[in-house]
C-alpha positions in Angstrom: 206.0 47.3 -2.6 205.6 46.1 0.9 208.5 45.5 3.3 208.0 43.8 6.7 210.4 44.7 9.5 210.6 43.3 13.0 209.5 45.6 15.8 212.3 47.6 17.3 212.7 46.4 20.9 213.6 49.7 22.6 213.0 53.4 22.0 210.4 55.2 20.1 209.0 53.3 17.2 209.6 54.8 13.7 206.6 55.6 11.6 206.3 54.2 8.1 206.9 57.7 6.7 210.2 58.0 8.7 211.3 54.6 7.5 210.5 55.5 3.9 212.5 58.7 4.2 215.5 56.9 5.8 215.5 54.3 3.0 215.2 56.8 0.2 218.0 59.0 1.7 220.2 55.9 1.9 219.4 54.9 -1.7 220.2 58.5 -2.9 223.4 58.6 -0.9 224.6 55.4 -2.6 223.7 56.9 -6.0 221.1 54.2 -6.6 218.4 56.8 -7.4 218.5 60.4 -8.5 217.2 63.4 -6.5 213.9 63.8 -8.4 213.0 60.1 -8.1 214.1 60.1 -4.5 211.9 63.1 -3.7 208.9 61.4 -5.3 209.6 58.2 -3.5 210.1 59.9 -0.1 206.6 61.4 -0.1 207.9 64.8 1.0 208.5 68.0 -1.0 211.9 68.8 -2.6 213.0 71.2 0.2 212.1 68.8 3.0 214.1 66.0 1.2 217.0 68.4 0.8 216.9 69.1 4.5 216.7 65.4 5.3 219.8 64.8 3.2 221.7 67.6 5.0 220.7 66.3 8.4 222.2 62.9 7.5 225.4 64.4 6.2 224.6 63.4 2.6 226.2 66.0 0.2 223.6 67.9 -1.8 226.0 68.3 -4.7 229.1 66.1 -5.3 232.2 66.3 -7.4 230.7 63.4 -9.5 227.6 65.4 -10.1 229.6 68.4 -11.2 231.6 66.3 -13.6 228.5 64.8 -15.1 226.9 68.3 -15.4 230.0 69.7 -17.1 230.2 66.7 -19.5 226.5 67.2 -20.4 227.1 71.0 -21.0 230.2 70.2 -23.2 228.1 67.8 -25.3 225.2 70.3 -25.6 227.5 73.2 -26.4 230.7 72.0 -28.0 233.5 74.5 -28.5 
């Protein structure tokens, strides 16, 4: 996929890798993609992606994720 963006008029230009990481972090934060897919799309390793999320204030584990994990465990191991 190719995305064309206008040049930023002031400041240091962003590299294509920085833009990709920003986009992927935003998609992950909006729950549009999961962490594994996001890591693959970002082009960085898992720990670098985790750090990028943390730097942007994106929670690494949310209440919604916990609820889904508990639901999956309850389905896998019913009482």
